C-alpha positions in Angstrom: -31.6 0.1 -97.6 -30.8 -0.3 -93.9 -33.4 1.4 -91.3 -32.0 2.3 -88.1 -33.5 1.2 -84.6 -31.8 2.6 -81.9 -32.7 1.4 -78.2 -31.6 2.5 -75.1 -30.9 2.0 -71.4 -31.8 4.7 -68.8 -30.1 5.3 -66.0 -26.2 6.9 -66.6 -27.0 6.8 -70.1 -29.7 9.1 -70.9 -28.7 11.2 -67.7 -26.0 11.7 -65.2 -26.9 9.4 -62.2 -24.2 11.0 -60.1 -26.8 14.4 -60.3 -29.4 13.1 -58.3 -27.6 11.1 -55.8 -25.8 14.6 -55.3 -28.9 16.3 -54.7 -29.9 13.5 -52.2 -26.9 14.0 -50.2 -27.2 17.8 -49.7 -30.4 17.8 -48.7 -30.3 15.1 -45.8 -26.9 16.0 -45.2 -27.1 19.8 -45.9 -23.2 19.4 -47.3 -21.1 17.9 -49.6 -18.2 16.1 -49.0 -15.0 16.3 -50.9 -15.5 12.5 -51.9 -18.6 12.7 -52.9 -17.5 11.3 -56.0 -16.0 8.3 -55.0 -18.7 7.7 -52.7 -20.9 7.7 -55.9 -19.2 5.4 -57.5 -18.7 2.9 -54.4 -22.5 3.3 -54.2 -23.1 2.3 -57.9 -20.3 -0.9 -57.0 -22.7 -2.2 -54.1 -25.9 -1.9 -56.4 -24.0 -3.6 -59.0 -22.8 -6.5 -56.8 -26.3 -7.7 -55.8 -29.1 -6.4 -58.4 -29.9 -9.0 -60.4 -30.3 -10.6 -57.2 -33.0 -8.3 -56.6 -34.5 -8.4 -60.2 -34.8 -11.7 -59.7 -36.3 -11.8 -56.4 -34.0 -13.5 -54.2 -33.1 -10.4 -51.9 -35.6 -7.5 -51.4 -35.1 -4.0 -53.0 -35.3 -2.6 -49.8 -32.5 -4.7 -48.7 -30.6 -3.5 -51.9 -31.3 0.0 -51.4 -29.8 -0.3 -47.5 -27.3 -2.7 -48.6 -25.5 0.0 -51.5 -26.1 3.2 -49.0 -24.8 1.5 -45.9 -21.3 0.0 -47.6 -20.5 3.1 -49.9 -21.1 5.5 -47.1 -18.9 3.3 -44.8 -16.3 2.6 -46.8 -15.7 6.1 -47.1 -16.2 7.2 -43.0 -19.6 8.1 -42.7 -21.4 6.0 -40.0 -24.9 5.3 -41.1 -27.2 2.7 -39.6 -30.1 0.7 -41.6 -32.9 3.3 -41.1 -31.2 5.9 -42.0 -29.8 4.2 -45.3 -33.0 3.8 -45.7 -34.0 7.1 -45.2 -31.3 7.9 -47.9 -33.2 6.2 -50.5 -36.1 7.6 -50.5 -34.7 11.2 -50.7 -32.5 10.4 -53.7 -35.9 8.6 -55.4 -37.4 11.8 -54.7 -34.7 13.9 -56.2 -34.7 11.8 -59.0 -37.5 14.1 -60.1 -35.0 16.9 -61.0 -32.6 14.9 -64.0 -33.1 15.8 -67.2 -31.3 14.7 -70.7 -27.6 15.0 -71.1 -27.5 17.8 -73.4 -25.6 15.7 -76.3 -28.1 12.9 -75.3 -30.9 15.5 -76.6 -29.3 16.5 -80.0 -28.8 13.0 -80.4 -32.4 11.8 -79.9 -33.1 15.0 -81.7 -30.9 14.0 -84.9 -32.0 10.3 -84.8 -35.4 11.4 -85.2 -34.9 13.7 -88.1 -33.4 10.8 -89.9 -36.6 8.7 -89.6 -35.1 6.6 -87.5 -36.7 4.5 -84.8 -36.3 4.9 -80.5 -36.7 2.7 -77.9 -36.0 2.0 -74.2 -34.9 -1.4 -72.8 -34.1 -1.0 -69.2 -33.8 -3.2 -66.1 -35.5 -2.4 -62.8 -39.3 -1.6 -61.1 -41.8 -0.2 -63.6 -43.4 2.8 -61.7 -39.4 4.0 -60.8 -38.4 3.4 -64.6 -41.8 5.1 -66.0 -41.1 7.9 -63.8 -37.6 8.7 -65.2 -39.2 8.7 -68.9 -41.5 10.7 -67.5 -38.9 13.5 -65.6 -36.7 13.1 -68.9 -39.9 14.1 -71.1 -38.9 10.8 -73.4 -42.3 10.9 -74.8 -41.6 13.1 -77.2 -39.0 10.8 -78.7 -40.2 7.2 -78.2 -43.5 5.9 -78.4 -45.4 4.3 -75.2 -45.4 0.8 -76.7 -41.7 0.6 -77.6 -40.4 1.0 -73.6 -39.8 -2.2 -72.3 -38.7 -2.7 -68.3 -37.7 -6.0 -66.9 -40.8 -6.0 -64.6 -43.0 -6.1 -67.2 -41.3 -8.3 -69.6 -40.2 -10.9 -67.0 -36.6 -11.2 -68.2 -33.7 -8.3 -67.4 -30.4 -7.8 -69.3 -28.3 -9.3 -70.3 -31.0 -11.8 -71.0 -30.8 -12.0 -74.5 -34.7 -12.8 -74.2 -35.7 -9.1 -72.8 -33.6 -7.8 -76.2 -35.3 -10.5 -78.8 -39.0 -9.6 -77.1 -38.4 -6.0 -77.7 -37.5 -6.4 -81.4 -40.2 -8.6 -82.0 -42.5 -5.8 -80.5 -41.0 -3.0 -82.2 -41.6 -4.6 -85.1 -44.9 -5.7 -85.1 -45.7 -2.2 -83.8 -44.2 -0.9 -86.8 -46.1 -2.6 -89.1 -49.5 -1.9 -87.6 -48.9 1.8 -87.5 -48.1 1.4 -91.7 -44.4 2.6 -90.8 -43.2 -0.7 -92.3 -43.9 -3.6 -95.0 -43.3 -7.2 -93.3 -40.5 -7.9 -96.2 -38.5 -4.4 -95.1 -38.1 -6.6 -91.9 -34.8 -7.8 -92.4 -33.5 -4.1 -93.5 -33.6 -3.4 -89.8 -30.4 -2.6 -88.0 -30.6 -2.4 -84.1 -28.2 -1.0 -82.4 -28.3 -0.7 -78.1 -26.8 2.1 -76.3 -25.8 1.8 -72.5 -23.5 2.8 -69.7 -23.0 -1.0 -68.6 -20.5 -3.3 -70.1 -21.9 -6.6 -68.3 -25.8 -5.6 -69.2 -25.8 -3.8 -71.8 -22.8 -4.9 -74.4 -23.0 -8.2 -73.8 -26.4 -8.0 -73.7 -26.3 -6.3 -76.9 -23.8 -8.7 -78.7 -25.4 -12.1 -77.8 -28.8 -10.8 -78.8 -26.9 -9.9 -82.3 -27.6 -6.0 -82.2 -25.0 -3.4 -82.7 -23.5 -2.3 -79.4 -22.9 1.5 -78.5 -21.0 1.3 -75.3 -21.0 5.0 -73.4 -18.3 4.5 -71.1 -18.0 7.7 -69.5 -17.1 6.5 -66.2 -13.7 4.9 -67.7 -13.9 1.7 -66.8 -11.5 -0.6 -68.0 -12.7 -4.2 -68.7 -10.6 -6.9 -70.5 -13.2 -9.3 -71.5 -11.6 -11.4 -74.6 -15.2 -13.1 -75.5 -17.3 -9.9 -76.2 -16.3 -6.4 -77.7 -18.6 -3.0 -78.0 -19.0 -2.5 -81.8 -18.6 1.5 -80.7 -16.8 2.8 -77.3 -17.0 6.5 -76.5 -15.8 8.0 -73.3 -17.7 11.4 -73.3 -21.6 12.1 -75.0 -20.5 14.6 -77.6 -18.2 11.7 -79.0 -21.5 10.0 -78.7 -23.7 12.8 -80.5 -20.5 12.3 -83.3 -20.7 8.7 -83.7 -24.3 8.7 -84.4 -24.2 11.5 -86.7 -21.3 9.0 -88.4 -23.7 5.9 -88.5 -26.9 7.6 -89.9 
């Protein structure tokens, strides 16, 4: 009988990333523009353009933070300089302490645990920032600290299959060490990766032989002949129903 292991992304998967962005804008400027959603989408677009370069050390994280804020604001008619862009980043970082699990994600996690399946996290980003989010989201209720894998610690980042393989090997070792699994049960483990990014999460999962669950709640239209998600859902409620159908 197969045993399921569900690895999750963090940002815009476990929680709505737009929520702290809105909080930060309101705190810094004391109002919310009507096009705040578009500003956020542009912010994410500019972030994704050069995030790999930041992870690879080709540019600094500070440059990334200024670049994504400054360009997204200017595109939407808000004049801002580098100093103010960095100030916004710091406010944005601070407001992430208010993040919370999306409701249907929370009940999905409860359901996964109730069925005896395992949960892990594979995330790109700096160690401190990602672990702070895990703490704010109270994820230690669901995931063992030894089943958390952050790119800065591992040395590889999604979609590189090496971070997926590293996580897979370590969770198997942890299950055996904790007497939750015998070595002969390893072939019966079924791995899934759940995330919002097609490029990092779906492709990374597919090339690593994980089942891929794409939470496409932003409604991206991506035409890729080589890779297809095993499951695509457009809402978090659909995700919960999918989880119930898998287990």
